[in-house]
N, CA, C and O atoms as a GROMACS GRO file, in nm:
protein
  568
    1MET      N    1  -6.999  -3.258  -5.214
    1MET     CA    2  -6.914  -3.166  -5.140
    1MET      C    3  -6.866  -3.228  -5.009
    1MET      O    4  -6.753  -3.203  -4.966
    2ARG      N    5  -6.950  -3.307  -4.946
    2ARG     CA    6  -6.915  -3.370  -4.821
    2ARG      C    7  -6.794  -3.461  -4.838
    2ARG      O    8  -6.709  -3.467  -4.750
    3GLU      N    9  -6.786  -3.531  -4.950
    3GLU     CA   10  -6.674  -3.621  -4.974
    3GLU      C   11  -6.542  -3.544  -4.982
    3GLU      O   12  -6.438  -3.591  -4.934
    4GLN      N   13  -6.546  -3.427  -5.043
    4GLN     CA   14  -6.423  -3.350  -5.058
    4GLN      C   15  -6.373  -3.299  -4.924
    4GLN      O   16  -6.252  -3.298  -4.900
    5THR      N   17  -6.463  -3.258  -4.835
    5THR     CA   18  -6.417  -3.208  -4.705
    5THR      C   19  -6.361  -3.320  -4.620
    5THR      O   20  -6.268  -3.299  -4.543
    6GLU      N   21  -6.418  -3.440  -4.633
    6GLU     CA   22  -6.366  -3.552  -4.556
    6GLU      C   23  -6.228  -3.592  -4.604
    6GLU      O   24  -6.146  -3.641  -4.526
    7GLN      N   25  -6.201  -3.573  -4.734
    7GLN     CA   26  -6.071  -3.609  -4.788
    7GLN      C   27  -5.968  -3.498  -4.768
    7GLN      O   28  -5.851  -3.516  -4.801
    8GLY      N   29  -6.011  -3.385  -4.715
    8GLY     CA   30  -5.917  -3.278  -4.689
    8GLY      C   31  -5.911  -3.174  -4.798
    8GLY      O   32  -5.829  -3.082  -4.792
    9ARG      N   33  -5.997  -3.186  -4.899
    9ARG     CA   34  -5.999  -3.088  -5.007
    9ARG      C   35  -6.111  -2.987  -4.984
    9ARG      O   36  -6.218  -3.022  -4.934
   10ASN      N   37  -6.086  -2.865  -5.021
   10ASN     CA   38  -6.185  -2.758  -5.015
   10ASN      C   39  -6.264  -2.758  -4.884
   10ASN      O   40  -6.386  -2.773  -4.887
   11PRO      N   41  -6.200  -2.740  -4.772
   11PRO     CA   42  -6.274  -2.740  -4.646
   11PRO      C   43  -6.370  -2.622  -4.641
   11PRO      O   44  -6.337  -2.510  -4.681
   12VAL      N   45  -6.489  -2.648  -4.590
   12VAL     CA   46  -6.591  -2.546  -4.575
   12VAL      C   47  -6.581  -2.491  -4.434
   12VAL      O   48  -6.585  -2.568  -4.338
   13PRO      N   49  -6.566  -2.358  -4.418
   13PRO     CA   50  -6.555  -2.304  -4.283
   13PRO      C   51  -6.684  -2.323  -4.205
   13PRO      O   52  -6.793  -2.300  -4.258
   14ASP      N   53  -6.672  -2.364  -4.083
   14ASP     CA   54  -6.785  -2.385  -3.995
   14ASP      C   55  -6.812  -2.256  -3.918
   14ASP      O   56  -6.725  -2.211  -3.844
   15PRO      N   57  -6.932  -2.195  -3.934
   15PRO     CA   58  -6.958  -2.069  -3.865
   15PRO      C   59  -6.955  -2.083  -3.713
   15PRO      O   60  -6.917  -1.989  -3.644
   16ALA      N   61  -6.996  -2.198  -3.661
   16ALA     CA   62  -6.994  -2.218  -3.517
   16ALA      C   63  -6.852  -2.221  -3.463
   16ALA      O   64  -6.826  -2.172  -3.353
   17ALA      N   65  -6.760  -2.278  -3.541
   17ALA     CA   66  -6.621  -2.285  -3.497
   17ALA      C   67  -6.555  -2.148  -3.495
   17ALA      O   68  -6.473  -2.120  -3.407
   18SER      N   69  -6.591  -2.061  -3.589
   18SER     CA   70  -6.528  -1.929  -3.593
   18SER      C   71  -6.578  -1.841  -3.480
   18SER      O   72  -6.503  -1.757  -3.430
   19SER      N   73  -6.704  -1.857  -3.439
   19SER     CA   74  -6.755  -1.775  -3.329
   19SER      C   75  -6.707  -1.827  -3.195
   19SER      O   76  -6.710  -1.754  -3.096
   20ALA      N   77  -6.662  -1.954  -3.190
   20ALA     CA   78  -6.612  -2.009  -3.065
   20ALA      C   79  -6.483  -1.941  -3.023
   20ALA      O   80  -6.450  -1.940  -2.904
   21GLY      N   81  -6.408  -1.884  -3.117
   21GLY     CA   82  -6.283  -1.818  -3.085
   21GLY      C   83  -6.301  -1.681  -3.024
   21GLY      O   84  -6.206  -1.624  -2.970
   22SER      N   85  -6.422  -1.626  -3.032
   22SER     CA   86  -6.443  -1.494  -2.974
   22SER      C   87  -6.476  -1.509  -2.827
   22SER      O   88  -6.544  -1.603  -2.787
   23GLY      N   89  -6.430  -1.419  -2.749
   23GLY     CA   90  -6.452  -1.425  -2.606
   23GLY      C   91  -6.345  -1.343  -2.536
   23GLY      O   92  -6.265  -1.276  -2.601
   24PRO      N   93  -6.344  -1.349  -2.404
   24PRO     CA   94  -6.246  -1.267  -2.331
   24PRO      C   95  -6.103  -1.309  -2.357
   24PRO      O   96  -6.014  -1.223  -2.362
   25ARG      N   97  -6.077  -1.437  -2.372
   25ARG     CA   98  -5.941  -1.484  -2.396
   25ARG      C   99  -5.894  -1.443  -2.536
   25ARG      O  100  -5.780  -1.398  -2.552
   26ALA      N  101  -5.980  -1.457  -2.636
   26ALA     CA  102  -5.942  -1.422  -2.773
   26ALA      C  103  -5.920  -1.272  -2.787
   26ALA      O  104  -5.837  -1.229  -2.867
   27ALA      N  105  -5.992  -1.192  -2.709
   27ALA     CA  106  -5.978  -1.047  -2.718
   27ALA      C  107  -5.840  -1.003  -2.669
   27ALA      O  108  -5.789  -0.900  -2.713
   28ARG      N  109  -5.780  -1.080  -2.579
   28ARG     CA  110  -5.650  -1.041  -2.526
   28ARG      C  111  -5.536  -1.070  -2.623
   28ARG      O  112  -5.431  -1.007  -2.616
   29LEU      N  113  -5.556  -1.163  -2.713
   29LEU     CA  114  -5.448  -1.206  -2.800
   29LEU      C  115  -5.446  -1.129  -2.930
   29LEU      O  116  -5.435  -1.188  -3.038
   30ASN      N  117  -5.457  -0.999  -2.922
   30ASN     CA  118  -5.444  -0.917  -3.042
   30ASN      C  119  -5.348  -0.803  -3.013
   30ASN      O  120  -5.306  -0.783  -2.899
   31PHE      N  121  -5.315  -0.730  -3.114
   31PHE     CA  122  -5.222  -0.619  -3.099
   31PHE      C  123  -5.283  -0.498  -3.170
   31PHE      O  124  -5.240  -0.463  -3.280
   32PRO      N  125  -5.382  -0.435  -3.107
   32PRO     CA  126  -5.453  -0.325  -3.173
   32PRO      C  127  -5.368  -0.199  -3.181
   32PRO      O  128  -5.266  -0.189  -3.113
   33PRO      N  129  -5.409  -0.105  -3.262
   33PRO     CA  130  -5.333   0.021  -3.275
   33PRO      C  131  -5.320   0.097  -3.143
   33PRO      O  132  -5.223   0.171  -3.124
   34GLU      N  133  -5.414   0.079  -3.052
   34GLU     CA  134  -5.406   0.149  -2.922
   34GLU      C  135  -5.292   0.095  -2.836
   34GLU      O  136  -5.249   0.162  -2.742
   35ALA      N  137  -5.241  -0.023  -2.868
   35ALA     CA  138  -5.134  -0.084  -2.790
   35ALA      C  139  -4.996  -0.057  -2.849
   35ALA      O  140  -4.898  -0.117  -2.807
   36ARG      N  141  -4.989   0.033  -2.947
   36ARG     CA  142  -4.862   0.062  -3.013
   36ARG      C  143  -4.816   0.203  -2.981
   36ARG      O  144  -4.896   0.296  -2.972
   37ILE      N  145  -4.686   0.217  -2.964
   37ILE     CA  146  -4.627   0.350  -2.952
   37ILE      C  147  -4.592   0.394  -3.092
   37ILE      O  148  -4.518   0.326  -3.162
   38ARG      N  149  -4.646   0.508  -3.134
   38ARG     CA  150  -4.629   0.552  -3.271
   38ARG      C  151  -4.562   0.688  -3.285
   38ARG      O  152  -4.486   0.711  -3.379
   39LYS      N  153  -4.591   0.777  -3.193
   39LYS     CA  154  -4.544   0.915  -3.207
   39LYS      C  155  -4.404   0.932  -3.150
   39LYS      O  156  -4.364   0.863  -3.057
   40LYS      N  157  -4.331   1.025  -3.210
   40LYS     CA  158  -4.196   1.055  -3.165
   40LYS      C  159  -4.197   1.103  -3.020
   40LYS      O  160  -4.106   1.072  -2.943
   41SER      N  161  -4.299   1.179  -2.983
   41SER     CA  162  -4.308   1.229  -2.846
   41SER      C  163  -4.330   1.115  -2.746
   41SER      O  164  -4.280   1.121  -2.633
   42GLU      N  165  -4.402   1.012  -2.785
   42GLU     CA  166  -4.422   0.897  -2.696
   42GLU      C  167  -4.291   0.820  -2.678
   42GLU      O  168  -4.258   0.778  -2.567
   43TYR      N  169  -4.217   0.802  -2.787
   43TYR     CA  170  -4.086   0.737  -2.777
   43TYR      C  171  -3.993   0.819  -2.687
   43TYR      O  172  -3.924   0.764  -2.602
   44ALA      N  173  -3.992   0.950  -2.706
   44ALA     CA  174  -3.904   1.037  -2.626
   44ALA      C  175  -3.941   1.029  -2.478
   44ALA      O  176  -3.853   1.027  -2.392
   45ALA      N  177  -4.071   1.025  -2.449
   45ALA     CA  178  -4.113   1.015  -2.309
   45ALA      C  179  -4.065   0.886  -2.245
   45ALA      O  180  -4.023   0.886  -2.130
   46VAL      N  181  -4.070   0.776  -2.319
   46VAL     CA  182  -4.024   0.648  -2.265
   46VAL      C  183  -3.873   0.649  -2.247
   46VAL      O  184  -3.823   0.604  -2.145
   47PHE      N  185  -3.799   0.701  -2.346
   47PHE     CA  186  -3.654   0.703  -2.335
   47PHE      C  187  -3.607   0.793  -2.220
   47PHE      O  188  -3.507   0.762  -2.155
   48ASN      N  189  -3.677   0.903  -2.196
   48ASN     CA  190  -3.635   0.997  -2.092
   48ASN      C  191  -3.671   0.952  -1.951
   48ASN      O  192  -3.596   0.979  -1.857
   49SER      N  193  -3.783   0.886  -1.934
   49SER     CA  194  -3.829   0.852  -1.798
   49SER      C  195  -3.849   0.702  -1.786
   49SER      O  196  -3.960   0.656  -1.759
   50SER      N  197  -3.744   0.626  -1.805
   50SER     CA  198  -3.760   0.482  -1.798
   50SER      C  199  -3.638   0.417  -1.736
   50SER      O  200  -3.533   0.479  -1.717
   51ARG      N  201  -3.655   0.291  -1.705
   51ARG     CA  202  -3.540   0.211  -1.666
   51ARG      C  203  -3.506   0.121  -1.782
   51ARG      O  204  -3.590   0.090  -1.866
   52LYS      N  205  -3.383   0.078  -1.786
   52LYS     CA  206  -3.332   0.005  -1.901
   52LYS      C  207  -3.283  -0.132  -1.856
   52LYS      O  208  -3.214  -0.147  -1.756
   53VAL      N  209  -3.323  -0.233  -1.934
   53VAL     CA  210  -3.275  -0.369  -1.913
   53VAL      C  211  -3.220  -0.416  -2.047
   53VAL      O  212  -3.286  -0.402  -2.150
   54ALA      N  213  -3.099  -0.470  -2.045
   54ALA     CA  214  -3.036  -0.505  -2.172
   54ALA      C  215  -2.968  -0.641  -2.164
   54ALA      O  216  -2.927  -0.687  -2.057
   55ASP      N  217  -2.958  -0.703  -2.279
   55ASP     CA  218  -2.875  -0.822  -2.296
   55ASP      C  219  -2.807  -0.812  -2.431
   55ASP      O  220  -2.801  -0.704  -2.491
   56ARG      N  221  -2.756  -0.921  -2.479
   56ARG     CA  222  -2.679  -0.920  -2.603
   56ARG      C  223  -2.764  -0.888  -2.725
   56ARG      O  224  -2.714  -0.829  -2.821
   57HIS      N  225  -2.892  -0.925  -2.722
   57HIS     CA  226  -2.978  -0.912  -2.838
   57HIS      C  227  -3.070  -0.790  -2.837
   57HIS      O  228  -3.098  -0.732  -2.942
   58PHE      N  229  -3.117  -0.752  -2.719
   58PHE     CA  230  -3.218  -0.645  -2.710
   58PHE      C  231  -3.188  -0.552  -2.594
   58PHE      O  232  -3.121  -0.588  -2.497
   59VAL      N  233  -3.240  -0.430  -2.606
   59VAL     CA  234  -3.245  -0.334  -2.497
   59VAL      C  235  -3.391  -0.298  -2.479
   59VAL      O  236  -3.457  -0.258  -2.574
   60CYS      N  237  -3.441  -0.312  -2.356
   60CYS     CA  238  -3.581  -0.280  -2.328
   60CYS      C  239  -3.585  -0.158  -2.237
   60CYS      O  240  -3.523  -0.156  -2.131
   61TYR      N  241  -3.658  -0.056  -2.281
   61TYR     CA  242  -3.683   0.062  -2.200
   61TYR      C  243  -3.823   0.048  -2.145
   61TYR      O  244  -3.919   0.030  -2.220
   62LEU      N  245  -3.836   0.056  -2.012
   62LEU     CA  246  -3.963   0.030  -1.946
   62LEU      C  247  -4.005   0.151  -1.865
   62LEU      O  248  -3.933   0.196  -1.776
   63ALA      N  249  -4.123   0.205  -1.897
   63ALA     CA  250  -4.176   0.319  -1.824
   63ALA      C  251  -4.318   0.285  -1.779
   63ALA      O  252  -4.401   0.243  -1.860
   64THR      N  253  -4.345   0.302  -1.651
   64THR     CA  254  -4.480   0.273  -1.602
   64THR      C  255  -4.569   0.393  -1.624
   64THR      O  256  -4.531   0.507  -1.596
   65GLN      N  257  -4.687   0.367  -1.675
   65GLN     CA  258  -4.787   0.469  -1.703
   65GLN      C  259  -4.918   0.422  -1.642
   65GLN      O  260  -4.974   0.321  -1.686
   66GLU      N  261  -4.967   0.491  -1.541
   66GLU     CA  262  -5.087   0.445  -1.472
   66GLU      C  263  -5.214   0.462  -1.554
   66GLU      O  264  -5.300   0.374  -1.552
   67GLN      N  265  -5.228   0.573  -1.625
   67GLN     CA  266  -5.352   0.599  -1.697
   67GLN      C  267  -5.367   0.511  -1.820
   67GLN      O  268  -5.478   0.475  -1.857
   68GLN      N  269  -5.259   0.479  -1.883
   68GLN     CA  270  -5.266   0.411  -2.011
   68GLN      C  271  -5.232   0.264  -1.994
   68GLN      O  272  -5.163   0.225  -1.900
   69GLY      N  273  -5.282   0.183  -2.086
   69GLY     CA  274  -5.259   0.040  -2.079
   69GLY      C  275  -5.117   0.004  -2.119
   69GLY      O  276  -5.026   0.086  -2.114
   70LYS      N  277  -5.101  -0.120  -2.159
   70LYS     CA  278  -4.971  -0.169  -2.201
   70LYS      C  279  -4.948  -0.130  -2.347
   70LYS      O  280  -5.033  -0.155  -2.433
   71LYS      N  281  -4.833  -0.067  -2.372
   71LYS     CA  282  -4.800  -0.024  -2.508
   71LYS      C  283  -4.660  -0.072  -2.544
   71LYS      O  284  -4.573  -0.083  -2.458
   72LEU      N  285  -4.642  -0.100  -2.673
   72LEU     CA  286  -4.514  -0.149  -2.722
   72LEU      C  287  -4.465  -0.062  -2.836
   72LEU      O  288  -4.541  -0.026  -2.926
   73GLY      N  289  -4.337  -0.030  -2.832
   73GLY     CA  290  -4.272   0.041  -2.941
   73GLY      C  291  -4.149  -0.039  -2.985
   73GLY      O  292  -4.086  -0.106  -2.903
   74LEU      N  293  -4.116  -0.031  -3.112
   74LEU     CA  294  -4.004  -0.107  -3.167
   74LEU      C  295  -3.905  -0.014  -3.234
   74LEU      O  296  -3.943   0.086  -3.296
   75ALA      N  297  -3.777  -0.047  -3.221
   75ALA     CA  298  -3.671   0.027  -3.290
   75ALA      C  299  -3.570  -0.076  -3.339
   75ALA      O  300  -3.499  -0.139  -3.260
   76VAL      N  301  -3.564  -0.092  -3.471
   76VAL     CA  302  -3.470  -0.186  -3.531
   76VAL      C  303  -3.393  -0.108  -3.637
   76VAL      O  304  -3.450  -0.067  -3.738
   77SER      N  305  -3.264  -0.089  -3.614
   77SER     CA  306  -3.184  -0.007  -3.706
   77SER      C  307  -3.134  -0.088  -3.823
   77SER      O  308  -3.144  -0.211  -3.826
   78ARG      N  309  -3.078  -0.019  -3.920
   78ARG     CA  310  -3.023  -0.085  -4.038
   78ARG      C  311  -2.899  -0.166  -4.007
   78ARG      O  312  -2.856  -0.247  -4.090
   79LYS      N  313  -2.840  -0.146  -3.890
   79LYS     CA  314  -2.726  -0.228  -3.850
   79LYS      C  315  -2.766  -0.374  -3.832
   79LYS      O  316  -2.681  -0.463  -3.836
   80CYS      N  317  -2.895  -0.398  -3.811
   80CYS     CA  318  -2.944  -0.535  -3.790
   80CYS      C  319  -2.956  -0.614  -3.919
   80CYS      O  320  -2.968  -0.736  -3.915
   81GLY      N  321  -2.955  -0.548  -4.032
   81GLY     CA  322  -2.964  -0.619  -4.158
   81GLY      C  323  -3.052  -0.546  -4.258
   81GLY      O  324  -3.088  -0.430  -4.238
   82ASN      N  325  -3.085  -0.616  -4.365
   82ASN     CA  326  -3.167  -0.554  -4.468
   82ASN      C  327  -3.314  -0.548  -4.423
   82ASN      O  328  -3.347  -0.588  -4.311
   83ALA      N  329  -3.401  -0.499  -4.509
   83ALA     CA  330  -3.540  -0.477  -4.472
   83ALA      C  331  -3.611  -0.606  -4.434
   83ALA      O  332  -3.693  -0.608  -4.343
   84VAL      N  333  -3.580  -0.713  -4.504
   84VAL     CA  334  -3.643  -0.841  -4.474
   84VAL      C  335  -3.606  -0.887  -4.333
   84VAL      O  336  -3.692  -0.932  -4.258
   85THR      N  337  -3.481  -0.874  -4.298
   85THR     CA  338  -3.434  -0.914  -4.165
   85THR      C  339  -3.495  -0.827  -4.057
   85THR      O  340  -3.540  -0.877  -3.954
   86ARG      N  341  -3.496  -0.697  -4.080
   86ARG     CA  342  -3.554  -0.605  -3.980
   86ARG      C  343  -3.702  -0.632  -3.959
   86ARG      O  344  -3.750  -0.632  -3.846
   87ASN      N  345  -3.775  -0.656  -4.067
   87ASN     CA  346  -3.918  -0.684  -4.054
   87ASN      C  347  -3.943  -0.817  -3.983
   87ASN      O  348  -4.040  -0.830  -3.909
   88ARG      N  349  -3.856  -0.916  -4.006
   88ARG     CA  350  -3.871  -1.043  -3.936
   88ARG      C  351  -3.849  -1.026  -3.787
   88ARG      O  352  -3.923  -1.084  -3.707
   89ILE      N  353  -3.750  -0.947  -3.748
   89ILE     CA  354  -3.726  -0.921  -3.606
   89ILE      C  355  -3.848  -0.853  -3.544
   89ILE      O  356  -3.891  -0.890  -3.435
   90LYS      N  357  -3.903  -0.755  -3.614
   90LYS     CA  358  -4.021  -0.684  -3.562
   90LYS      C  359  -4.141  -0.777  -3.551
   90LYS      O  360  -4.217  -0.767  -3.455
   91ARG      N  361  -4.158  -0.866  -3.647
   91ARG     CA  362  -4.269  -0.962  -3.639
   91ARG      C  363  -4.254  -1.052  -3.518
   91ARG      O  364  -4.352  -1.080  -3.449
   92HIS      N  365  -4.132  -1.099  -3.491
   92HIS     CA  366  -4.108  -1.185  -3.375
   92HIS      C  367  -4.138  -1.110  -3.244
   92HIS      O  368  -4.198  -1.167  -3.153
   93ILE      N  369  -4.096  -0.986  -3.235
   93ILE     CA  370  -4.120  -0.908  -3.113
   93ILE      C  371  -4.269  -0.882  -3.094
   93ILE      O  372  -4.320  -0.896  -2.983
   94ARG      N  373  -4.338  -0.845  -3.201
   94ARG     CA  374  -4.483  -0.821  -3.191
   94ARG      C  375  -4.558  -0.948  -3.152
   94ARG      O  376  -4.652  -0.943  -3.073
   95GLU      N  377  -4.517  -1.061  -3.206
   95GLU     CA  378  -4.581  -1.188  -3.173
   95GLU      C  379  -4.558  -1.222  -3.026
   95GLU      O  380  -4.649  -1.270  -2.958
   96PHE      N  381  -4.437  -1.197  -2.976
   96PHE     CA  382  -4.409  -1.219  -2.834
   96PHE      C  383  -4.502  -1.133  -2.749
   96PHE      O  384  -4.563  -1.183  -2.655
   97PHE      N  385  -4.514  -1.006  -2.782
   97PHE     CA  386  -4.599  -0.916  -2.704
   97PHE      C  387  -4.745  -0.957  -2.715
   97PHE      O  388  -4.817  -0.956  -2.615
   98ARG      N  389  -4.789  -0.992  -2.833
   98ARG     CA  390  -4.929  -1.028  -2.855
   98ARG      C  391  -4.970  -1.149  -2.771
   98ARG      O  392  -5.078  -1.151  -2.713
   99THR      N  393  -4.884  -1.249  -2.766
   99THR     CA  394  -4.920  -1.371  -2.695
   99THR      C  395  -4.893  -1.366  -2.544
   99THR      O  396  -4.946  -1.448  -2.470
  100ARG      N  397  -4.813  -1.272  -2.499
  100ARG     CA  398  -4.779  -1.267  -2.356
  100ARG      C  399  -4.819  -1.139  -2.287
  100ARG      O  400  -4.783  -1.118  -2.171
  101GLN      N  401  -4.892  -1.051  -2.354
  101GLN     CA  402  -4.926  -0.924  -2.291
  101GLN      C  403  -5.016  -0.940  -2.169
  101GLN      O  404  -5.016  -0.854  -2.081
  102HIS      N  405  -5.092  -1.048  -2.162
  102HIS     CA  406  -5.176  -1.070  -2.045
  102HIS      C  407  -5.094  -1.107  -1.921
  102HIS      O  408  -5.144  -1.100  -1.809
  103ARG      N  409  -4.967  -1.146  -1.940
  103ARG     CA  410  -4.880  -1.179  -1.828
  103ARG      C  411  -4.798  -1.060  -1.778
  103ARG      O  412  -4.730  -1.072  -1.676
  104ILE      N  413  -4.803  -0.948  -1.846
  104ILE     CA  414  -4.730  -0.829  -1.802
  104ILE      C  415  -4.806  -0.767  -1.687
  104ILE      O  416  -4.926  -0.741  -1.697
  105LYS      N  417  -4.737  -0.742  -1.577
  105LYS     CA  418  -4.801  -0.702  -1.452
  105LYS      C  419  -4.870  -0.566  -1.458
  105LYS      O  420  -4.992  -0.558  -1.445
  106ALA      N  421  -4.794  -0.463  -1.477
  106ALA     CA  422  -4.845  -0.328  -1.461
  106ALA      C  423  -4.873  -0.261  -1.595
  106ALA      O  424  -4.816  -0.301  -1.697
  107PRO      N  425  -4.960  -0.160  -1.595
  107PRO     CA  426  -4.972  -0.080  -1.717
  107PRO      C  427  -4.839  -0.008  -1.741
  107PRO      O  428  -4.790   0.063  -1.654
  108CYS      N  429  -4.783  -0.028  -1.857
  108CYS     CA  430  -4.651   0.029  -1.884
  108CYS      C  431  -4.632   0.049  -2.032
  108CYS      O  432  -4.712   0.004  -2.115
  109ARG      N  433  -4.526   0.118  -2.064
  109ARG     CA  434  -4.483   0.135  -2.202
  109ARG      C  435  -4.347   0.068  -2.215
  109ARG      O  436  -4.258   0.089  -2.134
  110ILE      N  437  -4.334  -0.012  -2.319
  110ILE     CA  438  -4.211  -0.086  -2.344
  110ILE      C  439  -4.161  -0.050  -2.482
  110ILE      O  440  -4.235  -0.058  -2.580
  111VAL      N  441  -4.034  -0.009  -2.490
  111VAL     CA  442  -3.970   0.012  -2.619
  111VAL      C  443  -3.857  -0.088  -2.629
  111VAL      O  444  -3.766  -0.090  -2.546
  112VAL      N  445  -3.863  -0.171  -2.732
  112VAL     CA  446  -3.762  -0.273  -2.753
  112VAL      C  447  -3.671  -0.227  -2.867
  112VAL      O  448  -3.717  -0.202  -2.979
  113VAL      N  449  -3.542  -0.215  -2.837
  113VAL     CA  450  -3.442  -0.178  -2.937
  113VAL      C  451  -3.361  -0.304  -2.968
  113VAL      O  452  -3.301  -0.364  -2.878
  114ALA      N  453  -3.361  -0.342  -3.093
  114ALA     CA  454  -3.289  -0.463  -3.133
  114ALA      C  455  -3.143  -0.430  -3.163
  114ALA      O  456  -3.113  -0.328  -3.226
  115ARG      N  457  -3.056  -0.516  -3.117
  115ARG     CA  458  -2.914  -0.503  -3.147
  115ARG      C  459  -2.880  -0.596  -3.264
  115ARG      O  460  -2.957  -0.688  -3.292
  116PRO      N  461  -2.769  -0.575  -3.332
  116PRO     CA  462  -2.736  -0.657  -3.450
  116PRO      C  463  -2.737  -0.807  -3.430
  116PRO      O  464  -2.778  -0.878  -3.522
  117PRO      N  465  -2.694  -0.862  -3.314
  117PRO     CA  466  -2.702  -1.009  -3.298
  117PRO      C  467  -2.845  -1.064  -3.301
  117PRO      O  468  -2.863  -1.185  -3.318
  118ALA      N  469  -2.946  -0.980  -3.285
  118ALA     CA  470  -3.085  -1.026  -3.288
  118ALA      C  471  -3.124  -1.078  -3.426
  118ALA      O  472  -3.222  -1.151  -3.440
  119ALA      N  473  -3.049  -1.041  -3.528
  119ALA     CA  474  -3.079  -1.085  -3.665
  119ALA      C  475  -3.068  -1.236  -3.679
  119ALA      O  476  -3.132  -1.294  -3.766
  120GLY      N  477  -2.988  -1.300  -3.597
  120GLY     CA  478  -2.969  -1.443  -3.608
  120GLY      C  479  -3.068  -1.526  -3.527
  120GLY      O  480  -3.060  -1.648  -3.528
  121LEU      N  481  -3.160  -1.461  -3.458
  121LEU     CA  482  -3.255  -1.533  -3.373
  121LEU      C  483  -3.377  -1.577  -3.451
  121LEU      O  484  -3.424  -1.507  -3.540
  122GLY      N  485  -3.428  -1.694  -3.416
  122GLY     CA  486  -3.557  -1.739  -3.467
  122GLY      C  487  -3.667  -1.690  -3.376
  122GLY      O  488  -3.642  -1.616  -3.281
  123GLY      N  489  -3.788  -1.731  -3.404
  123GLY     CA  490  -3.903  -1.685  -3.326
  123GLY      C  491  -3.897  -1.728  -3.180
  123GLY      O  492  -3.919  -1.647  -3.090
  124ALA      N  493  -3.866  -1.856  -3.156
  124ALA     CA  494  -3.862  -1.908  -3.019
  124ALA      C  495  -3.746  -1.847  -2.940
  124ALA      O  496  -3.762  -1.811  -2.823
  125ALA      N  497  -3.632  -1.834  -3.004
  125ALA     CA  498  -3.515  -1.776  -2.936
  125ALA      C  499  -3.538  -1.629  -2.905
  125ALA      O  500  -3.498  -1.580  -2.800
  126CYS      N  501  -3.603  -1.559  -2.996
  126CYS     CA  502  -3.634  -1.418  -2.974
  126CYS      C  503  -3.730  -1.405  -2.855
  126CYS      O  504  -3.711  -1.319  -2.769
  127GLY      N  505  -3.831  -1.489  -2.851
  127GLY     CA  506  -3.926  -1.488  -2.739
  127GLY      C  507  -3.858  -1.520  -2.607
  127GLY      O  508  -3.887  -1.457  -2.506
  128ALA      N  509  -3.768  -1.616  -2.608
  128ALA     CA  510  -3.697  -1.653  -2.486
  128ALA      C  511  -3.609  -1.538  -2.436
  128ALA      O  512  -3.603  -1.512  -2.316
  129ALA      N  513  -3.542  -1.469  -2.528
  129ALA     CA  514  -3.457  -1.356  -2.489
  129ALA      C  515  -3.541  -1.243  -2.431
  129ALA      O  516  -3.503  -1.184  -2.329
  130LEU      N  517  -3.653  -1.213  -2.494
  130LEU     CA  518  -3.739  -1.106  -2.442
  130LEU      C  519  -3.802  -1.145  -2.309
  130LEU      O  520  -3.817  -1.062  -2.219
  131GLU      N  521  -3.839  -1.272  -2.297
  131GLU     CA  522  -3.898  -1.317  -2.171
  131GLU      C  523  -3.798  -1.306  -2.056
  131GLU      O  524  -3.835  -1.265  -1.946
  132SER      N  525  -3.673  -1.341  -2.081
  132SER     CA  526  -3.573  -1.331  -1.975
  132SER      C  527  -3.548  -1.185  -1.936
  132SER      O  528  -3.526  -1.154  -1.819
  133LEU      N  529  -3.553  -1.095  -2.034
  133LEU     CA  530  -3.537  -0.952  -2.003
  133LEU      C  531  -3.651  -0.901  -1.916
  133LEU      O  532  -3.628  -0.831  -1.818
  134LEU      N  533  -3.774  -0.936  -1.953
  134LEU     CA  534  -3.888  -0.889  -1.876
  134LEU      C  535  -3.894  -0.953  -1.739
  134LEU      O  536  -3.943  -0.891  -1.644
  135ARG      N  537  -3.845  -1.077  -1.725
  135ARG     CA  538  -3.837  -1.139  -1.592
  135ARG      C  539  -3.734  -1.066  -1.506
  135ARG      O  540  -3.758  -1.042  -1.388
  136ARG      N  541  -3.620  -1.031  -1.565
  136ARG     CA  542  -3.518  -0.956  -1.491
  136ARG      C  543  -3.571  -0.822  -1.445
  136ARG      O  544  -3.535  -0.774  -1.338
  137ALA      N  545  -3.657  -0.762  -1.525
  137ALA     CA  546  -3.717  -0.634  -1.489
  137ALA      C  547  -3.834  -0.651  -1.393
  137ALA      O  548  -3.895  -0.552  -1.350
  138GLU      N  549  -3.867  -0.776  -1.360
  138GLU     CA  550  -3.978  -0.810  -1.271
  138GLU      C  551  -4.110  -0.754  -1.323
  138GLU      O  552  -4.191  -0.700  -1.248
  139LEU      N  553  -4.130  -0.767  -1.452
  139LEU     CA  554  -4.249  -0.716  -1.517
  139LEU      C  555  -4.340  -0.827  -1.566
  139LEU      O  556  -4.454  -0.801  -1.606
  140LEU      N  557  -4.291  -0.950  -1.565
  140LEU     CA  558  -4.365  -1.063  -1.622
  140LEU      C  559  -4.410  -1.156  -1.511
  140LEU      O  560  -4.330  -1.192  -1.424
  141ASP      N  561  -4.536  -1.196  -1.514
  141ASP     CA  562  -4.589  -1.294  -1.419
  141ASP      C  563  -4.548  -1.434  -1.460
  141ASP      O  564  -4.523  -1.460  -1.577
  142GLY      N  565  -4.543  -1.521  -1.363
  142GLY     CA  566  -4.523  -1.664  -1.391
  142GLY      C  567  -4.388  -1.698  -1.424
  142GLY      O  568  -4.358  -1.814  -1.450
   0.00000   0.00000   0.00000
């Protein structure tokens, strides 16, 4: 078995390596259900009492909430493309939030509405567009 792992076949997972990923840093890089806006009333609250930052690809509605942590909601309409395209846009946005949520300054709720040109963005371009929006809103550190 040792020969196969050295050659790159059938790697055996190392239990010590998997536990090394747990810790305070690893805990931040997830997107649990508590960090999602799910209810219609939560979306309505953000849309009614928020400020808006927009560019060609996205519109971000930002509402500060002191009691609650950072939450993200997504809205991608059928104008953006078919189901595969819409789901890809949502995956890119969730990945951006998951990896950069520790850099968001205040406890807030963010609703990202994708516009049709967002369908042509890749993961890095989507992240760059969202990062520039959050910097303009002075919500992102660094």
